[in-house]
KOLGU-284738 format. One record per residue (C-alpha): chain; x, y, z. Coordinates in steps of 0.05 Angstrom, whole numbers, plus 5000, padded with zeros to 4 digits. Layout:
REM KOLGU-284738
PT mol    u    v    w
PT   A    X    Y    Z
...
REM end
This chain:
REM KOLGU-284738
PT mol    u    v    w
PT   A 8425 5713 1943
PT   A 8499 5728 1952
PT   A 8531 5703 2016
PT   A 8595 5731 2046
PT   A 8634 5687 2094
PT   A 8687 5716 2141
PT   A 8735 5667 2173
PT   A 8805 5664 2202
PT   A 8819 5596 2168
PT   A 8884 5602 2130
PT   A 8881 5581 2057
PT   A 8932 5578 2002
PT   A 8937 5581 1926
PT   A 8921 5516 1891
PT   A 8920 5518 1815
PT   A 8885 5450 1812
PT   A 8825 5475 1851
PT   A 8766 5503 1812
PT   A 8764 5561 1861
PT   A 8840 5569 1857
PT   A 8851 5555 1931
PT   A 8854 5499 1982
PT   A 8861 5490 2058
PT   A 8865 5433 2107
PT   A 8812 5401 2151
PT   A 8738 5402 2136
PT   A 8729 5476 2122
PT   A 8731 5472 2046
PT   A 8680 5416 2045
PT   A 8633 5454 2091
PT   A 8639 5517 2050
PT   A 8625 5477 1986
PT   A 8562 5449 2019
PT   A 8538 5518 2041
PT   A 8552 5545 1971
PT   A 8500 5497 1944
PT   A 8447 5538 1979
PT   A 8463 5606 1947
PT   A 8472 5639 1879
PT   A 8542 5660 1899
PT   A 8586 5650 1960
PT   A 8647 5693 1972
PT   A 8694 5668 2026
PT   A 8738 5722 2057
PT   A 8799 5687 2088
PT   A 8873 5698 2097
PT   A 8911 5670 2038
PT   A 8985 5650 2034
PT   A 9023 5629 1972
PT   A 9042 5558 1993
PT   A 9014 5508 2043
PT   A 9047 5504 2111
PT   A 9098 5449 2122
PT   A 9064 5382 2124
PT   A 8996 5409 2102
PT   A 9003 5396 2027
PT   A 8990 5321 2035
PT   A 8926 5335 2074
PT   A 8899 5394 2035
PT   A 8827 5399 2013
PT   A 8809 5442 1953
PT   A 8748 5486 1945
PT   A 8707 5454 1890
PT   A 8640 5489 1881
PT   A 8631 5530 1818
PT   A 8590 5583 1855
PT   A 8643 5593 1908
PT   A 8698 5645 1904
PT   A 8756 5661 1951
PT   A 8769 5734 1968
PT   A 8840 5736 1995
PT   A 8857 5774 2057
PT   A 8927 5788 2084
PT   A 8954 5733 2129
PT   A 8948 5752 2203
PT   A 9006 5714 2234
PT   A 9017 5692 2305
PT   A 8971 5675 2363
PT   A 8952 5703 2430
PT   A 8982 5770 2449
PT   A 9027 5772 2388
PT   A 8966 5765 2342
PT   A 8926 5818 2380
PT   A 8983 5867 2374
PT   A 8986 5857 2299
PT   A 8910 5862 2290
PT   A 8906 5939 2284
PT   A 8957 5940 2227
PT   A 8921 5882 2194
PT   A 8855 5920 2199
PT   A 8886 5981 2166
PT   A 8908 5937 2107
PT   A 8843 5897 2103
PT   A 8786 5945 2120
PT   A 8772 5964 2048
PT   A 8764 5891 2026
PT   A 8722 5873 2087
PT   A 8675 5932 2080
PT   A 8668 5921 2005
PT   A 8653 5847 2017
PT   A 8596 5860 2066
PT   A 8567 5917 2026
PT   A 8561 5873 1964
PT   A 8532 5815 2003
PT   A 8459 5799 2014
PT   A 8475 5759 2077
PT   A 8535 5743 2120
PT   A 8561 5679 2153
PT   A 8613 5680 2207
PT   A 8643 5617 2238
PT   A 8671 5633 2306
PT   A 8712 5632 2352
PT   A 8760 5675 2313
PT   A 8779 5748 2305
PT   A 8761 5754 2231
PT   A 8693 5721 2243
PT   A 8681 5772 2299
PT   A 8698 5829 2252
PT   A 8649 5799 2203
PT   A 8595 5802 2256
PT   A 8609 5875 2270
PT   A 8605 5892 2196
PT   A 8541 5852 2186
PT   A 8509 5889 2244
PT   A 8533 5956 2218
PT   A 8504 5943 2148
PT   A 8442 5906 2175
PT   A 8454 5844 2136
PT   A 8420 5778 2152
PT   A 8470 5740 2194
PT   A 8487 5667 2207
PT   A 8534 5657 2266
PT   A 8561 5587 2276
PT   A 8599 5575 2341
PT   A 8647 5519 2326
PT   A 8682 5512 2393
PT   A 8658 5478 2457
PT   A 8596 5518 2474
PT   A 8593 5488 2544
PT   A 8658 5519 2565
PT   A 8671 5594 2578
PT   A 8745 5602 2596
PT   A 8762 5670 2567
PT   A 8732 5739 2562
PT   A 8725 5729 2487
PT   A 8684 5666 2497
PT   A 8639 5700 2547
PT   A 8630 5758 2499
PT   A 8611 5712 2440
PT   A 8562 5674 2484
PT   A 8531 5738 2510
PT   A 8523 5765 2439
PT   A 8492 5702 2411
PT   A 8443 5695 2469
PT   A 8423 5768 2465
PT   A 8417 5775 2389
PT   A 8390 5708 2366
PT   A 8324 5713 2330
PT   A 8294 5745 2268
PT   A 8345 5750 2212
PT   A 8401 5733 2260
PT   A 8408 5657 2260
PT   A 8452 5631 2316
PT   A 8478 5560 2317
PT   A 8522 5526 2369
PT   A 8561 5466 2345
PT   A 8544 5408 2390
PT   A 8482 5374 2415
PT   A 8443 5356 2478
PT   A 8373 5344 2502
PT   A 8371 5416 2527
PT   A 8382 5476 2481
PT   A 8449 5514 2485
PT   A 8415 5570 2524
PT   A 8348 5553 2556
PT   A 8330 5627 2560
PT   A 8343 5636 2485
PT   A 8301 5586 2445
PT   A 8324 5618 2379
PT   A 8396 5594 2393
PT   A 8399 5521 2372
PT   A 8447 5463 2364
PT   A 8478 5442 2298
PT   A 8520 5379 2288
PT   A 8583 5377 2246
PT   A 8602 5330 2189
PT   A 8653 5319 2134
PT   A 8626 5261 2092
PT   A 8569 5266 2041
PT   A 8519 5210 2036
PT   A 8549 5188 1970
PT   A 8619 5187 2001
PT   A 8602 5140 2058
PT   A 8647 5079 2051
PT   A 8624 5007 2054
PT   A 8635 4989 2127
PT   A 8617 4939 2180
PT   A 8645 4881 2220
PT   A 8643 4833 2160
PT   A 8694 4878 2124
PT   A 8743 4882 2182
PT   A 8790 4830 2210
PT   A 8768 4809 2280
PT   A 8803 4844 2338
PT   A 8824 4775 2362
PT   A 8872 4772 2303
PT   A 8908 4836 2324
PT   A 8874 4896 2357
PT   A 8882 4961 2318
PT   A 8870 5025 2356
PT   A 8868 5094 2324
PT   A 8863 5167 2346
PT   A 8856 5226 2300
PT   A 8861 5301 2315
PT   A 8905 5359 2331
PT   A 8961 5329 2373
PT   A 8958 5374 2434
PT   A 8961 5353 2508
PT   A 8886 5363 2519
PT   A 8868 5313 2465
PT   A 8892 5256 2509
PT   A 8938 5219 2462
PT   A 8990 5215 2517
PT   A 8942 5177 2561
PT   A 8927 5128 2505
PT   A 9002 5115 2498
PT   A 9009 5106 2573
PT   A 8952 5054 2569
PT   A 8985 5015 2513
PT   A 9028 4969 2558
PT   A 8966 4945 2595
PT   A 8926 4939 2531
PT   A 8982 4898 2499
PT   A 8986 4851 2560
PT   A 8912 4834 2548
PT   A 8916 4839 2472
PT   A 8986 4820 2449
PT   A 9004 4853 2384
PT   A 8956 4912 2394
PT   A 8977 4974 2355
PT   A 8958 5048 2356
PT   A 8956 5095 2296
PT   A 8963 5169 2314
PT   A 8940 5216 2259
PT   A 8950 5291 2261
PT   A 9002 5343 2276
PT   A 9011 5388 2336
PT   A 9058 5417 2388
PT   A 9056 5354 2431
PT   A 9076 5305 2377
PT   A 9150 5300 2397
PT   A 9130 5290 2469
PT   A 9082 5234 2450
PT   A 9138 5200 2410
PT   A 9184 5202 2471
PT   A 9128 5175 2516
PT   A 9117 5116 2470
PT   A 9191 5099 2472
PT   A 9194 5108 2547
PT   A 9134 5063 2557
PT   A 9167 5009 2514
PT   A 9113 5012 2460
PT   A 9151 5052 2408
PT   A 9144 4997 2356
PT   A 9069 4991 2369
PT   A 9052 5065 2360
PT   A 9055 5095 2290
PT   A 9055 5171 2282
PT   A 9029 5190 2214
PT   A 9025 5266 2220
PT   A 8978 5301 2173
PT   A 8949 5256 2120
PT   A 8897 5266 2066
PT   A 8825 5257 2088
PT   A 8816 5196 2042
PT   A 8873 5162 2079
PT   A 8842 5179 2146
PT   A 8779 5144 2124
PT   A 8819 5084 2098
PT   A 8854 5077 2166
PT   A 8788 5084 2204
PT   A 8760 5028 2162
PT   A 8818 4983 2182
PT   A 8816 5001 2256
PT   A 8776 4964 2310
PT   A 8769 5019 2363
PT   A 8774 5095 2358
PT   A 8801 5123 2423
PT   A 8788 5196 2440
PT   A 8802 5217 2512
PT   A 8795 5291 2497
PT   A 8783 5345 2549
PT   A 8746 5395 2506
PT   A 8706 5390 2440
PT   A 8649 5421 2402
PT   A 8622 5367 2355
PT   A 8682 5324 2335
PT   A 8671 5306 2262
PT   A 8721 5249 2268
PT   A 8676 5213 2318
PT   A 8620 5212 2266
PT   A 8670 5189 2213
PT   A 8695 5132 2258
PT   A 8624 5109 2271
PT   A 8607 5111 2196
PT   A 8668 5068 2184
PT   A 8642 5015 2233
PT   A 8694 5032 2285
PT   A 8667 5034 2357
PT   A 8687 5094 2398
PT   A 8718 5100 2467
PT   A 8715 5173 2487
PT   A 8711 5223 2544
PT   A 8641 5245 2565
PT   A 8651 5317 2544
PT   A 8607 5364 2503
PT   A 8561 5327 2455
PT   A 8597 5260 2461
PT   A 8552 5231 2516
PT   A 8490 5243 2473
PT   A 8522 5203 2416
PT   A 8563 5147 2448
PT   A 8533 5093 2491
PT   A 8546 5019 2503
PT   A 8515 5000 2436
PT   A 8569 5035 2396
PT   A 8627 5041 2444
PT   A 8641 5065 2514
PT   A 8647 5129 2554
PT   A 8709 5135 2597
PT   A 8702 5138 2672
PT   A 8762 5184 2673
PT   A 8818 5203 2625
PT   A 8872 5161 2659
PT   A 8908 5103 2625
PT   A 8875 5050 2669
PT   A 8805 5073 2650
PT   A 8825 5075 2576
PT   A 8853 5004 2579
PT   A 8790 4978 2613
PT   A 8743 5012 2563
PT   A 8783 4988 2503
PT   A 8783 4917 2530
PT   A 8708 4920 2542
PT   A 8693 4945 2472
PT   A 8741 4898 2437
PT   A 8722 4835 2475
PT   A 8648 4841 2490
PT   A 8603 4842 2429
PT   A 8650 4880 2383
PT   A 8614 4858 2318
PT   A 8547 4884 2343
PT   A 8578 4950 2364
PT   A 8611 4957 2296
PT   A 8545 4944 2260
PT   A 8508 4994 2304
PT   A 8563 5046 2295
PT   A 8553 5044 2219
PT   A 8479 5060 2226
PT   A 8490 5117 2275
PT   A 8549 5148 2238
PT   A 8510 5153 2174
PT   A 8459 5200 2206
PT   A 8514 5254 2208
PT   A 8527 5271 2135
PT   A 8550 5335 2103
PT   A 8488 5341 2060
PT   A 8446 5331 2122
PT   A 8486 5386 2156
PT   A 8474 5432 2097
PT   A 8399 5417 2098
PT   A 8395 5430 2173
PT   A 8426 5498 2163
PT   A 8379 5513 2105
PT   A 8320 5494 2148
PT   A 8340 5548 2198
PT   A 8361 5605 2151
PT   A 8309 5600 2096
PT   A 8249 5617 2141
PT   A 8288 5677 2168
PT   A 8319 5702 2103
PT   A 8271 5681 2048
PT   A 8291 5651 1982
PT   A 8365 5634 1980
PT   A 8374 5619 1905
PT   A 8342 5648 1844
PT   A 8336 5581 1806
REM end
């Protein structure tokens, strides 16, 4: 079976990659995992010549030998600017998009995203089996586009249309649509899981190391962690915070750290390679994540697998993963609540939490994610590979 994937994820040329392209984040690893299920996987994505500034050090190549990138023109901008450019982009891209869906036996569209939405329309028009994977926060509908995606997935789930919402809870994503189900997210394979646990980390009493990882935007809560650092350092002298990731709020966070008098204790690393993220999680004692909105944050699973207890906001799937045995849920996203939760996790039974975190984190692997998707699409689509 030949799978066509339509996504807005920007990729770039990488001569060292077997597929000739790379990107950042976990997209390449997830596409490689999906490619293992099919005879051929063709990923239709915007392609630029060179990685964006700062992305080269964190790039992830496409590696699977049955995966091929089909370049689309780069659709620049965001918001209204991007929507205004979309008609011209469609004129340039329609031939490639239509050709891709006509040659495919099935279609996969990660959304939210305009190109994924176009892929849905094309798959419906050519009556192709369809896997829609909603990667945003399913529990929040803020825009008309989100309401439209939710309506479509609830209405069309079933048969050869497999609908998955990234997240997790005791209740299904839509109780009136049992065919719409949860899927977790992951970025580490079972054979990539590092040796981890409290015996391999220095005790927090010798110097508490905090870490946060993600897109550095205001809603991610890094500013609140920085505001909490003076109180944390009063209780844990020498405590440090590593901030990994790039974003529009990074300069503001740097200024907040200086203004709070903790500039020397907060290190901003920007975008770094995934291997280095894992290495830093292995050294850290507590992963702090006071985010306001998430789907299924892969980095939480990575932190747990590295034996790093998690302090996080009770949003989306997080309350179904994090409890007192592996970390703490924040009472609110203010600095006082963060400082209290960090102190509780670091001071009260940290070794036991670290050990439990390892066991829980290793249930969220990329090969497990792949197999969970296969278990949903194979009964609906039939045989996926000829061998």
